[in-house]
Backbone as CSV, one residue per row, in Angstrom:
resi,resn,N_x,N_y,N_z,CA_x,CA_y,CA_z,C_x,C_y,C_z
1,MET,-2.401,22.673,-240.500,-3.205,21.481,-240.330,-2.331,20.334,-239.825
2,GLN,-2.855,19.593,-238.882,-2.104,18.466,-238.346,-2.512,17.178,-239.057
3,HIS,-1.535,16.309,-239.241,-1.761,15.007,-239.839,-1.321,13.960,-238.826
4,VAL,-2.165,12.955,-238.608,-1.822,11.862,-237.708,-1.463,10.663,-238.569
5,LEU,-0.231,10.202,-238.417,0.279,9.082,-239.197,0.521,7.914,-238.253
6,ILE,0.112,6.717,-238.665,0.205,5.531,-237.817,1.041,4.480,-238.535
7,PHE,2.011,3.913,-237.799,2.937,2.946,-238.393,3.072,1.699,-237.528
8,LYS,3.277,0.571,-238.183,3.656,-0.671,-237.507,5.175,-0.700,-237.489
9,THR,5.764,-0.984,-236.312,7.225,-1.018,-236.198,7.659,-2.236,-235.387
10,ASN,8.961,-2.360,-235.239,9.511,-3.348,-234.306,10.292,-2.643,-233.196
11,ILE,9.867,-1.440,-232.853,10.450,-0.670,-231.757,9.779,-1.171,-230.472
12,ALA,10.366,-2.207,-229.870,9.687,-2.936,-228.801,10.282,-2.727,-227.412
13,THR,11.373,-1.961,-227.332,12.022,-1.767,-226.034,12.308,-0.287,-225.802
14,VAL,12.574,0.040,-224.553,12.946,1.412,-224.209,14.242,1.797,-224.928
15,GLN,15.169,0.860,-225.035,16.437,1.131,-225.720,16.204,1.439,-227.198
16,ALA,15.312,0.686,-227.822,15.005,0.930,-229.233,14.365,2.303,-229.403
17,ARG,13.421,2.635,-228.525,12.771,3.951,-228.593,13.805,5.059,-228.395
18,SER,14.746,4.850,-227.492,15.786,5.851,-227.251,16.685,6.047,-228.465
19,LYS,16.857,5.008,-229.242,17.703,5.108,-230.434,17.040,5.946,-231.529
20,VAL,15.722,5.818,-231.690,15.046,6.574,-232.745,14.607,7.972,-232.279
21,ALA,14.525,8.180,-230.984,14.040,9.462,-230.451,14.787,10.677,-230.995
22,PRO,16.127,10.680,-230.996,16.813,11.880,-231.506,16.487,12.176,-232.971
23,LEU,16.336,11.147,-233.769,16.018,11.358,-235.193,14.630,11.970,-235.364
24,LEU,13.665,11.469,-234.621,12.310,12.000,-234.732,12.211,13.386,-234.118
25,ASP,12.882,13.591,-232.999,12.832,14.890,-232.323,13.466,16.008,-233.153
26,GLN,14.416,15.680,-234.009,15.117,16.682,-234.820,14.309,17.158,-236.028
27,GLN,13.235,16.463,-236.352,12.458,16.804,-237.541,11.474,17.929,-237.227
28,SER,11.622,19.040,-237.905,10.783,20.207,-237.612,9.315,19.975,-237.978
29,PHE,9.035,19.066,-238.916,7.654,18.827,-239.319,6.908,17.903,-238.353
30,ILE,7.638,17.235,-237.429,7.002,16.354,-236.447,6.702,17.155,-235.187
31,GLU,5.428,17.214,-234.843,5.010,17.957,-233.660,5.051,17.089,-232.407
32,LYS,4.661,15.816,-232.541,4.624,14.906,-231.409,4.655,13.476,-231.936
33,TRP,5.246,12.570,-231.147,5.241,11.162,-231.542,5.259,10.282,-230.299
34,THR,4.711,9.076,-230.452,4.718,8.092,-229.378,4.872,6.698,-229.985
35,VAL,5.374,5.776,-229.176,5.436,4.366,-229.566,4.710,3.568,-228.491
36,ASP,3.741,2.765,-228.914,3.017,1.895,-227.991,3.694,0.534,-227.991
37,MET,4.624,0.333,-227.071,5.393,-0.911,-227.019,4.581,-2.066,-226.440
38,GLU,3.414,-1.772,-225.884,2.527,-2.814,-225.365,1.719,-3.456,-226.492
39,ASP,1.523,-2.734,-227.586,0.751,-3.230,-228.715,1.575,-4.241,-229.506
40,VAL,0.921,-5.255,-230.051,1.612,-6.286,-230.819,2.334,-5.695,-232.036
41,ASP,1.815,-4.584,-232.571,2.423,-3.936,-233.733,3.407,-2.829,-233.362
42,CYS,3.663,-2.648,-232.069,4.575,-1.568,-231.617,4.266,-0.280,-232.385
43,VAL,3.057,0.187,-232.247,2.534,1.279,-233.068,3.243,2.602,-232.784
44,LEU,3.758,3.185,-233.852,4.338,4.532,-233.824,3.261,5.482,-234.317
45,ARG,2.909,6.450,-233.491,1.908,7.459,-233.849,2.629,8.799,-233.940
46,VAL,2.496,9.440,-235.088,3.182,10.705,-235.338,2.165,11.775,-235.686
47,VAL,2.250,12.900,-234.995,1.462,14.082,-235.350,2.427,15.004,-236.082
48,ALA,2.095,15.276,-237.350,3.018,16.032,-238.196,2.305,17.169,-238.915
49,ALA,3.065,18.167,-239.267,2.539,19.311,-240.006,2.349,18.964,-241.477
50,GLU,3.019,17.914,-241.934,2.954,17.499,-243.334,2.635,16.008,-243.408
51,PRO,1.877,15.583,-244.416,1.579,14.153,-244.578,2.721,13.453,-245.317
52,VAL,3.771,13.122,-244.599,4.980,12.577,-245.232,5.369,11.211,-244.650
53,PRO,4.529,10.206,-244.819,4.853,8.896,-244.240,6.164,8.319,-244.760
54,ASP,6.490,8.572,-246.028,7.728,8.023,-246.593,8.970,8.544,-245.873
55,ARG,8.951,9.800,-245.465,10.100,10.369,-244.741,10.265,9.718,-243.379
56,ILE,9.147,9.474,-242.704,9.206,8.844,-241.382,9.678,7.404,-241.507
57,ILE,9.162,6.683,-242.489,9.602,5.304,-242.726,11.098,5.268,-242.996
58,ALA,11.595,6.195,-243.807,13.029,6.245,-244.117,13.858,6.517,-242.861
59,LEU,13.391,7.399,-241.992,14.108,7.700,-240.745,14.214,6.461,-239.862
60,ILE,13.104,5.756,-239.700,13.091,4.563,-238.845,13.938,3.461,-239.467
61,ASN,13.795,3.253,-240.763,14.593,2.224,-241.438,16.088,2.526,-241.367
62,ALA,16.461,3.797,-241.389,17.865,4.190,-241.276,18.415,3.857,-239.888
63,SER,17.519,3.723,-238.915,17.922,3.359,-237.559,17.938,1.848,-237.364
64,GLU,17.815,1.120,-238.468,17.846,-0.346,-238.465,16.617,-0.960,-237.808
65,TYR,15.510,-0.250,-237.843,14.238,-0.786,-237.371,13.282,-0.847,-238.548
66,GLU,12.252,-1.666,-238.414,11.262,-1.820,-239.468,10.104,-0.863,-239.213
67,CYS,9.531,-0.365,-240.298,8.443,0.579,-240.183,7.591,0.492,-241.444
68,ALA,6.285,0.363,-241.249,5.347,0.330,-242.372,4.087,1.080,-241.966
69,GLU,3.534,1.833,-242.892,2.334,2.598,-242.587,1.146,1.656,-242.409
70,LEU,0.364,1.910,-241.363,-0.873,1.167,-241.140,-2.012,1.946,-241.786
71,GLU,-2.792,1.261,-242.591,-3.941,1.910,-243.246,-5.138,1.858,-242.311
72,ASP,-6.101,2.726,-242.551,-7.329,2.779,-241.735,-8.050,1.456,-241.729
């Protein structure tokens, strides 16, 4: 089953996205991810095999970026 997780971040540039890309790409539970840098919330959308928002938040925060789950 796929889980779609949505986060507010401050990943606002191509350089910032490039910094977090290797960390997200290395996670076997993440199937696909995107960052909408045009959106005011710089929305990170993650399609994952597991509903683990805390792990994704920890990965982004470890990269010195802010990340918080957006609720419906």
